[in-house]
N, C-alpha and C positions, 0 to 999 in steps of 0.2 A: 834554243831557248835563251842561252846566255847572250847571243848576239842580239836577240830581240830586246832583252833587258837593257843592254848597253845602248842600243839605238834609241829606245824609249827615253832613257835618262838623258841622252844627248839632246834629243828633241825638246824635252822639258826645259833643260838648262838654256838651250838656244832661244827658245821662245821667251823665257823669263828675262834673259839678257836683253832681248829686243824690246821689252816693255819698260826698261829703265828710263828711256827718254820719253816714252809715250804716256807714262803715268805720273801724276803729281804726288801720289802717295809714295812713302819712302820704301820702295823696293830696293834692296841692296844686293849687289853681286860682288863677291870677293874671289879673285883668282890667286892661287898660291902655288909656288914651286919650291920644294924643299929637298935637299940632299942630306942623307944621314950616312955616317960611316959604318953603322950597324943598325939592323932593324930589330929592335926589341919590342915585343908585344905582350903585355901583362907578364913580363919576366922571361918569356920564351925568346930565345935567339933564333928567329925564324930563318935567317939566311946564313947561319953558321959563320959568324965573324965577318961577313961581307956587307957592303953598303947597298943603298937603294936610292933611286930618284922617285919622289913622291909628290906629284902634282895633284891639285884638287880645285874644285869650284864649289863655293857656298852661296846659296841664295836665301836671303832674308825676305820672307813673303810679306811685304808691305807693313812691317812693324806689328804683325798680328801675333807674334810669339812663335809662329811656325817657321821652320827653315828646312831646306833640302841641301844635301851635300853629296857630291860624288868625289871620292878619293881613290887614288890608285897608287900602286907601288911596283916599280920596275927594278929588278935586281941589276946591279952594276957589275956583276961578275958572273961567270959561267961555271960549269962543273957541278958534280954531285956534292950534296951536303953529307957530313959524317953522321951516321946513326949510332956510333959507338961500336967498339970492338973491331974497328977497321972496316966495317961494312959501309957501302955506299947507300945514301938515302935519296931523297927527292932531288931531281935536277933543278938548279936555280932557274933554268930556262922555263920550267913549269911553275915557278913560284910567283908569276905575275898575278897581281891581286887588284880587284875592283871592289870597293865598299860603297854601298848606297844607304844613306841615313836620312830618316825623317825624324825631326825633333820638335819639341814644343817647350818653350821657356816662359816662366812666369816668376812673380815674387809675391810673397805674403808678408804682411806687416812692414811694407816698404817705409823706409825712413826711420824705423825703430832700431834700437841696438840689437834686437833679436831677429831682424829681417832675414828671411830665408829665401834664397834664390834657388829655384827648382828647374831642372831640365830633365825631361823624359825623352828617351830616344829609342828608336828601333833601327838595327843595322842588319843588312844582308851582306855577308862575306862571299864574294864570287872569285874563285880561283879559275880563271878563264881557260887555262890550258890543261885542267885536270877534270875528269868526270865529276859531276856535281855530287854524286853520292859518296865520293871519296874525300871531299874537302870542304864543300860549301857549308856555311853555317849561318844561323840567325841569332841575334842578340837583342835583348831588351834591357835597358838600364835606367836608373834614376840617379842624377847628380844633385847633391845638396851643398850649398856654400853659405857661409855667414860672414860677409865682408864687413859688417858693422860691429861685430862682437868685441873687437879689440878697441880699447880706449884711444889708441893712437891712429887707428884706421889703416894700418899698413900690414896687418897680419890677418890672413883669411884661412880659417879651417874649412875642410870639406870632407864629404863622405860620398862614395859612389858604390852602388850595389847593382849587379847585373847578373843575368842568367844567359847561358848560351846552349844551343842544341843543334844537332845536325839538321840541315835544311831539308834533306830528303828522309823519308821514313826508313827505319832500320838503322843499324850501325854502319859507320863508314868502314870500308875494308881496312884491316890492319896490314897493309901491304906496302910495296915500294912506292906507290903513287901517293901515299897519304902524308900530308904535312904533319898532322898530329894524329897518330894511330889510336884506335880504340874509340869507345863511345865517350865523346867529350862533352856531354851535357853536364852542367853544374853551375855553381854560383861563385861569385868573387866579390870581395869587400876591399875597398881602397880607402884608407884614412890618410888625409893629406893636410899639409900646412903650406901656405904661400906667404912670402914676405917681400915687400917692395922696398928695395934699398936705393935711395936717391943720393946721387953724387953730383959734383959739378960737371957740366956738359963736356963731352969728349970732342964735339965738333964746334967750330967757331960760331955757327948760327944756332946752336942748341944751348940754352942757359943751364939745363940740368939733364942728367941721364938717369933713367930708372932701370935697375937690374931686378929681374924677377927671380927670386930664390925660392926653391921648393923642395919639399921632402914628402915622400909617400911610402907608407907601409901597406903591404898587401897580404890578405888572408885568402888563400885559394881553397875553395870548398868543392873540389872536383871539377873546376872550370877548365875546359879545353884539354882534357886528357884522361883517358880511362885508367891510366896508371898513376895519375897525379895524387900525391898525398893530400889529405885534408889538414892543412897546417899553414902557419905563416911562411910565405914563400920567399919574400925579398923586400928590400927597401930601395928606393931610387932617390938620389939627390941631384938637383938640377939648377942651372943658372942660365938665364938668357936675357937679352935686351934688344930693343928695337932702335934702328936708325932710320929716321924719316929722311930719305934722300931727295924726295920730291913730294908734291901734294898727293896724298893718298897712296904713296909708294913707300913701303918699308922693307928693309933688309934686317933679318933676325938671325944672329949667330947664337948657338947654345952649346953647352957642355953638360954631360950627364954621367953619373956613376951608379951602377947597380951592385948592391951587396946581396948576393944570392945565399939563401939559407936552406933551401930544399933542393936536393939533387934531382928530384923527379920533375922539377920545373926547369932548373938551370944549374949545372954543376960548377959554373965559373962565375966569378965576379966580372962585370963588364964596364968598360969605359968607352964612350963614343961622343962624337960631336955632330952638330947639325948646322946647316946654313940654308935659310929660307928667304924667299922674296915674295911679297904679296902686293897686290894692287886692288883697291876698292873703287869700283865704278860708280 
């Protein structure tokens, strides 16, 4: 079944890419390849302090508001992850992940100070080397942002709410093969602020450079762990910027710090970096 899902997604993306030149409507395809020194997901350190290579393809369906995305994560290290108490956990070899996302974006009160940008999405998490009942999950979420609420226009507050549940009926097995043991159905709330800091250009051909500064605080309401406390779990601080090295080709470095508040999600504070390259067809 997993191979069929992957094949279907690949066919859809291949066909969509082939339509880029055949359609006059603005269908957009963006390919991205990102390396992260650690893989943090909603506060969880999924690879136990090791990095990952995370390529993706995003398809904007003719400006309709709908988009498709296939995202993947390949661990860059081998070995078992620590489960605590010296016990070995899931092998990183088994932590290869494919995520399939269907999203719809729109805006209400466009142009007004209270304009609200809305994105609703559904995600299927597919850990392709682990039985589906042990790790696969589905998530639905809604992201709200208010980019015009700041008088200066450079501060954007946001709120994301989502729910996750096991993709297969019944509880995942709380065993060695489980990335997140226990019944991980639950909700999560993410409150964020983004700030665009503009400085003089760092490259000769760039008149100015914009750094995207962000902070997010997260309330975990039983999301992704049967043993997770219902509490404020962590905050993440980030900084990133884009370098346009050629037309439609960007390189994006980033640095992030996580202050962990709840040991049931993560008992350690985390610092990691990322380096991505993207091309828009």
